[in-house]
N, C-alpha and C positions, 0 to 999 in steps of 0.2 A: 906710106903705110897707113889706109884707113884707118878711122875710129872703129871702135867694136866693143860691143853691150853682151855680156857674158851672165848670165844668169847660174847660178847654181843651186838646185831646189833638192828636197826632200825632207823626208823626216826630221821633228826634232832629234838632236845627238844622231844625226848622220854623218856629222864633220863635215856641213859649210861652214861653220867661220872659220874653223882650221885651215879647208883646202880654199877658201877663198884668198885667207890672208898670206898662205904660202903660194898661191899660185901670182898674188899680186906683187908678192917679195922677185919670185923669179921674175915675171916679166920687167920687173924693174932692175935688174942684173942685167936684161936684155937690151936695157936700153929704151924701153917705152914708158911714159909717162901714163900713170894708173891711178884712177880714182876707186877707191873702195867703199861701197855702201854697203848696210847692214838693215835689213827690215825687217820690223819696224824697227825705227829709229827714233827710242824711246826720252831723247832727249830734245824733241820738237813738243811744242803745247797737243799736239794731236796724238803722237807717240805718249807721252805721260798718260794720256786718259785712257790709251790701250793698253798700257802699264797697271794701272789700276785696276780695270776689268779684269784681266789675265788673272790677275791676285785677288779675285772675289769682289773689289771694292764698287765695280758696277753692274748691274743687272742688265747689258744690255743683249738684244736679240741675236742671233746669226746674222741678219740682213745690215741692222747699224755696224758688229763689228767689221765687216766686210768693207760696207764703206767709211771707214776710219781707216785702215788697212789701206785702200785705196787711196783715199785722202792725203796718208802719210807719205806715199810714194809721190804724188802730184806736188806736194812742199819742194821734193828735189829732182822737180823735172828740167828745171832751168840748169841745175848743176851739172845731170847727165849728159844733157843738148850740147852744153858748154864744150865738156868735155870731149865728146862726140865729134864735136867741130875742128875741133883743136887735134885732131887724130891720135886722142888718148884713148887706151882701154879705161871702161867702167866695169868692174866685176861686183855684182851684187850675190851678198847673202840673201837670198830670197830675193823674186821679185811679181811679174804678175802672176805666176800659176799658180803661185801658193795662195791666192784668195779663189783660185777656181778651184783647186783641191778642197782647200779646208771648206769652201763657200759648199761646194758640189755636196759632200760628206754629209751636210746638215741639212741638205733639202733644198739648197737654192741652185736657181737655174742657171749653167754653167755658160749658155751665151750672153744671159746677162751681165753676168761679172768678168766675161771676156770685153763685153760692149762700153762696159762704164770702166773701161783701161784702154781703148783706143787709141787717145790721145797723147799716151804716153810714151817715150821712147823703146821700139819693139826690140827685143834682145834680137842678136843676131848666133849667139848661141847658146843653149840652154843644156846644161847638164845636171841628170839626175843620180844624186847620190842615193844608193835603194840602199833600204836597211829594212826587213820584218819591225811589227810593232816592239813585238818581243825584245829583239835588240835594241830600240830605243829607249824600254824598260829598264833594262841591265845596266844599261850607259849610264842611265841617271835616275838613280833608285828613291832620292829626296830631292823635295823644293820643286815639282812638278806641278807648271800652271794647271786648267782647268782642261785646256786640250791634251796638255802630254798622259794627265791620269787617264784617258776613256781609251781603252788598247782599242776596243771596236769601232770608235771613231777614228783612229789613228790610219786601222785597216782599210776605210773605206777611204781616205786620204789619200794612201799607197794606192789603192787600186785608179782614183783618180789621175795620179800622176803618172801610173803607167799608160794608162791610156792615153794623156797628153803627150807622155813621150814618145809615142807610134807615128806623133806626127813629125818625125825626122830630128827628133833631142837624139843625144849620145847619153845613155845610161852606163853606170858605172856601180858595179858591186862595190859600196863602203862599206861591209863586213867583212873587212879586212884588214893589211895591215896599213899606216896612215901614209907609208913611205908608195907603196905600191899604186893605193887610190892617187896621190900626188902626182906620181910618174901619167896614169891615165887622164886628168885632168889638162895637165900640161900638154899632153899627146892631142887632146881632142881643143885647142883653144889656139897650139901651132899652125895645126892644120886648117885651121879658118883666117889665119892671118897671112898664111902663104896663099891664100886662093886670091886671085890679081882681083 
C-alpha cells in the first residue's frame, strides 16, 4: 500500500480540522499508519510568529505572511517525506493551495506562490471543503482573525480555491451535516488508495 498525501483545503470554518481528524481516525481503523498535520503549526517558532501576526501583534505585508506560511510547511517537510516513504498516509488540514488562495486574493502572483513550494512534498489528493464566506462568518461570529473578518477577501479566496479545484481536485459541499461531508471525504481518499 503506497503512501498518500491528502490536503484538505477551504475557508476558515469549512470543517477542515474536524474532517481531517475524522479521516485520520477512520484510516487508522482501516489499519493505515496516519500522520495528521495542521497548518499553520503555531507550536513552531515560525508558527508562533504567524499567530502573533494574525492576532494583530505584527504588521507584515502579504508577501512576508505567505513566506512565513510556506516556511512553516518546510519545517515539516522531513516528517511528511518520512511518513510517505514508510507507506503512510499524511493528512493535512491546509497545505500548499492555501498560500495560493490567500496570496492571490491579496494581489500576489499565484505562479510565484506555487513556485516557492515546489520542493515540498506535493499532495496526491486535494479536497476542497467548499462554503460561502457568509457561512464561515455564521459558524464563528467572535474571535475571528484579520483574514476571517474580511468577507470580501474570503470571497476572493474562495474564487481562487474554485479555480485551483478545476485542475482535478475533489470539491465537496461542506455546508451540510458533518457526517455526510465525512463520508464524501473518506470516499475520495478510499478511491485514491484503491488505485494501484
